[in-house]
C-alpha positions as CSV (number, residue, x, y, z in Angstrom):
1,X,-24.6,-10.6,95.5
2,X,-23.8,-13.9,96.9
3,X,-26.6,-15.8,94.3
4,X,-24.5,-13.5,91.8
5,X,-21.1,-15.3,93.2
6,X,-23.3,-19.0,92.9
7,X,-24.3,-18.3,89.5
8,X,-20.5,-17.3,88.5
9,X,-19.3,-20.8,89.7
10,X,-21.8,-22.9,88.0
11,X,-21.2,-20.8,85.2
12,X,-17.4,-21.6,85.5
13,X,-17.0,-25.2,86.5
14,X,-17.5,-27.7,83.7
15,X,-18.3,-30.1,86.2
16,X,-21.2,-28.6,88.7
17,X,-24.4,-28.7,87.5
18,X,-26.6,-25.6,88.0
19,X,-30.2,-26.4,90.2
20,X,-31.8,-26.4,87.4
21,X,-29.7,-29.4,86.0
22,X,-27.8,-27.1,83.3
23,X,-23.9,-27.2,82.2
24,X,-23.0,-23.4,81.2
25,X,-20.1,-24.6,79.7
26,X,-21.2,-27.1,77.1
27,X,-24.1,-24.6,76.1
28,X,-21.2,-22.1,75.5
29,X,-19.6,-25.1,73.5
30,X,-22.7,-24.9,71.2
31,X,-22.8,-21.1,71.1
32,X,-19.4,-21.9,69.6
33,X,-20.9,-24.0,67.0
34,X,-23.5,-21.8,65.9
35,X,-20.7,-19.1,65.1
36,X,-19.5,-21.3,62.6
37,X,-20.5,-21.6,58.9
38,X,-23.0,-23.7,58.2
39,X,-22.2,-28.1,57.4
40,X,-24.5,-30.1,56.0
41,X,-25.5,-33.6,55.6
42,X,-27.7,-35.6,53.0
43,X,-28.4,-39.6,53.7
44,X,-30.2,-40.9,50.2
45,X,-30.8,-44.5,49.2
46,X,-27.4,-44.4,46.8
47,X,-25.4,-42.9,49.5
48,X,-24.3,-40.3,52.1
49,X,-23.7,-36.4,50.7
50,X,-21.6,-33.7,53.2
51,X,-21.2,-30.6,52.0
52,X,-19.5,-27.2,53.8
53,X,-19.7,-23.5,53.7
54,X,-16.4,-22.7,53.4
55,X,-16.3,-19.2,52.0
56,X,-13.2,-17.1,52.2
57,X,-12.9,-14.2,55.0
58,X,-10.7,-12.4,52.9
59,X,-10.2,-12.7,48.9
60,X,-6.2,-12.9,49.9
61,X,-6.7,-15.9,51.2
62,X,-6.2,-19.5,49.7
63,X,-9.9,-21.1,49.1
64,X,-7.8,-25.1,49.7
65,X,-6.6,-23.9,53.3
66,X,-9.9,-23.9,54.4
67,X,-10.7,-27.4,55.3
68,X,-14.1,-28.3,56.3
69,X,-14.6,-31.6,54.9
70,X,-11.9,-34.7,55.8
71,X,-11.8,-38.0,55.2
72,X,-11.8,-40.5,58.2
73,X,-11.6,-43.7,56.6
74,X,-12.0,-45.1,53.0
75,X,-15.8,-45.7,54.1
76,X,-16.2,-42.1,56.1
77,X,-16.1,-38.9,56.0
78,X,-16.4,-35.7,59.0
79,X,-18.3,-32.3,58.3
80,X,-17.5,-30.2,61.0
81,X,-18.4,-26.4,62.4
82,X,-17.3,-24.9,64.9
83,X,-14.1,-24.4,66.3
84,X,-11.8,-25.5,63.5
85,X,-8.7,-26.7,66.0
86,X,-11.0,-28.0,68.2
87,X,-12.5,-30.4,65.0
88,X,-8.9,-31.1,64.0
89,X,-8.2,-33.2,67.2
90,X,-11.7,-34.9,66.7
91,X,-10.8,-36.6,63.6
92,X,-7.2,-36.9,64.2
93,X,-9.3,-39.4,67.3
94,X,-11.7,-40.7,64.9
95,X,-8.8,-41.6,61.9
96,X,-6.7,-43.3,64.9
97,X,-10.1,-45.0,66.0
98,X,-10.9,-46.0,62.6
99,X,-7.3,-47.6,62.2
100,X,-7.5,-49.2,65.3
101,X,-10.3,-51.1,64.3
102,X,-8.5,-52.4,61.2
103,X,-5.6,-53.4,62.7
104,X,-7.3,-55.7,65.7
105,X,-10.2,-56.7,63.4
106,X,-9.3,-56.9,60.0
107,X,-12.1,-54.7,58.7
108,X,-13.8,-51.2,58.1
109,X,-15.1,-49.6,61.4
110,X,-18.8,-49.2,61.3
111,X,-20.7,-45.9,61.5
112,X,-22.4,-46.3,64.4
113,X,-19.3,-47.5,66.1
114,X,-17.0,-44.8,64.9
115,X,-19.3,-42.3,66.1
116,X,-19.7,-43.7,69.3
117,X,-16.4,-43.7,69.7
118,X,-15.8,-39.8,69.1
119,X,-18.8,-39.1,71.4
120,X,-17.3,-41.0,74.3
121,X,-14.2,-39.0,73.8
122,X,-15.9,-36.2,74.1
123,X,-18.0,-36.6,76.7
124,X,-14.8,-37.0,79.2
125,X,-14.2,-33.5,78.5
126,X,-17.6,-32.2,80.0
127,X,-16.9,-34.3,83.1
128,X,-13.0,-33.2,83.7
129,X,-11.7,-30.6,85.8
130,X,-9.1,-28.3,84.4
131,X,-10.4,-29.1,80.7
132,X,-13.4,-28.0,78.8
133,X,-15.8,-29.1,76.3
134,X,-14.8,-29.2,72.9
135,X,-16.3,-26.0,70.7
136,X,-17.7,-28.1,67.4
137,X,-20.4,-30.1,66.1
138,X,-19.2,-33.4,63.4
139,X,-21.0,-35.2,61.0
140,X,-20.2,-37.9,60.3
141,X,-21.3,-40.3,57.2
142,X,-20.1,-43.4,55.2
143,X,-21.6,-46.8,54.4
144,X,-21.9,-49.7,57.0
145,X,-23.1,-53.2,55.9
146,X,-24.1,-51.5,52.8
147,X,-26.2,-48.8,54.0
148,X,-25.3,-45.1,54.1
149,X,-25.5,-43.6,57.9
150,X,-25.7,-40.1,59.0
151,X,-24.6,-39.4,62.5
152,X,-24.5,-35.7,64.7
153,X,-22.0,-35.3,66.9
154,X,-23.0,-32.7,69.7
155,X,-20.4,-30.9,72.5
156,X,-22.2,-33.1,75.7
157,X,-20.9,-36.3,73.7
158,X,-24.6,-37.1,72.8
159,X,-24.9,-39.1,68.8
160,X,-28.0,-38.6,66.7
161,X,-28.7,-40.3,63.3
162,X,-30.1,-38.3,60.7
163,X,-31.8,-38.6,57.2
164,X,-30.5,-34.8,57.0
165,X,-29.0,-32.5,59.0
166,X,-27.3,-29.3,59.1
167,X,-25.0,-28.0,61.6
168,X,-23.3,-24.7,62.5
169,X,-24.9,-21.1,61.7
170,X,-28.7,-20.5,61.3
171,X,-29.2,-23.9,61.8
172,X,-33.3,-23.6,62.5
173,X,-33.5,-22.0,58.8
174,X,-31.5,-24.5,57.6
175,X,-33.0,-27.5,59.1
176,X,-36.5,-26.0,58.2
177,X,-35.4,-26.3,54.0
178,X,-34.2,-29.7,54.4
179,X,-37.5,-31.2,56.1
180,X,-39.5,-29.0,53.8
181,X,-37.3,-30.9,50.6
182,X,-36.0,-33.9,51.9
183,X,-37.7,-37.3,50.3
184,X,-36.5,-41.1,51.3
185,X,-36.2,-41.7,47.5
186,X,-33.5,-39.1,46.8
187,X,-30.5,-39.7,44.4
188,X,-26.9,-39.0,45.1
189,X,-27.3,-36.2,42.6
190,X,-30.4,-35.4,44.1
191,X,-29.1,-35.4,47.2
192,X,-25.8,-33.5,46.6
193,X,-28.3,-30.7,44.9
194,X,-30.5,-30.6,47.7
195,X,-27.6,-30.0,50.6
196,X,-26.2,-27.1,47.9
197,X,-29.5,-25.6,47.9
198,X,-29.5,-25.5,51.4
199,X,-26.5,-24.3,52.2
200,X,-27.9,-21.3,49.8
201,X,-30.4,-20.7,51.2
202,X,-28.4,-18.3,54.0
203,X,-26.5,-16.9,51.0
204,X,-29.5,-15.5,48.8
205,X,-29.4,-18.8,47.0
206,X,-26.0,-18.5,45.1
207,X,-22.6,-20.1,45.8
208,X,-19.2,-19.9,44.3
209,X,-18.0,-23.5,43.5
210,X,-14.6,-22.2,45.5
211,X,-16.8,-21.7,48.1
212,X,-18.6,-25.0,49.5
213,X,-16.8,-28.2,49.6
214,X,-18.6,-31.4,48.9
215,X,-18.1,-34.9,49.6
216,X,-19.8,-38.3,48.5
217,X,-19.6,-41.9,50.1
218,X,-22.1,-44.0,47.9
219,X,-23.5,-47.5,48.6
220,X,-22.2,-49.3,45.6
221,X,-18.3,-48.1,46.1
222,X,-17.9,-47.7,49.6
223,X,-15.7,-44.8,48.5
224,X,-15.2,-41.5,50.1
225,X,-15.1,-39.3,47.4
226,X,-14.6,-35.6,47.3
227,X,-15.1,-33.3,44.8
228,X,-13.7,-31.6,42.4
229,X,-14.8,-27.2,41.7
230,X,-15.6,-28.3,37.7
231,X,-18.1,-30.8,39.2
232,X,-19.4,-28.4,42.1
233,X,-19.8,-25.8,39.4
234,X,-22.0,-27.9,37.4
235,X,-24.7,-28.9,40.3
236,X,-24.6,-25.4,41.0
237,X,-25.4,-24.3,38.0
238,X,-28.0,-27.2,37.0
239,X,-29.9,-25.9,40.7
240,X,-29.6,-22.2,39.3
241,X,-27.7,-21.2,42.2
242,X,-25.0,-19.3,40.3
243,X,-23.8,-15.7,41.4
244,X,-26.1,-13.2,39.5
245,X,-23.4,-11.1,36.8
246,X,-24.7,-8.0,39.1
247,X,-22.7,-9.4,42.3
248,X,-19.6,-10.1,40.1
249,X,-19.7,-6.6,39.0
250,X,-20.0,-5.0,42.7
251,X,-17.1,-7.8,43.7
252,X,-14.6,-6.0,40.8
253,X,-15.7,-2.7,41.8
254,X,-14.4,-3.1,45.0
């Protein structure tokens, strides 16, 4: 019984390390991320692509109300996986940091600096009693000094830089797909196609335009741009990811 009581103490206290050096609450937060729908980031020579699976739980839900990709600044975007409410708090924090940098220094915040500001904020919630870690992971992408940058944040407060990365559900399978198909000389259009194919690989290689969000930040314009449903539909068609007619008929029968 005593051993079980000790285990519970390590399990419940965010500020207490277990004997093998683990913070269980942080690991539980990572599990919350795994339960969220997937988001994918791809860095190309021409810019950064962010794509997110935002399939609705019900046909009665307005697709526009499901937000997985957000503009952090003119040159930076953020995609999330995990608890949406936690993501909103961190995205608002990132936006404030970006605006503070513009007011204080008169220039756009660096993507690495922005990411580390966010992860420093996340890390504080792993060592303060009475609080819990953020149950969300973020992909922060943008252009810094003419170079595309792509970072991932972890519930522990650790930043990672990637060429291509997936967060959320089915991460291992999606990451394997990225590792097999990513090339350093991808164009931006090819990067969008790779991101969509990666998300589709967990959905029977099919996607609907209203079930996915895509945004790009190009090195030429250094501007965050969200693709419209028509533009996404074109990419879906070009990559042979359209839902089959049988699926449409089944949906009509329901």
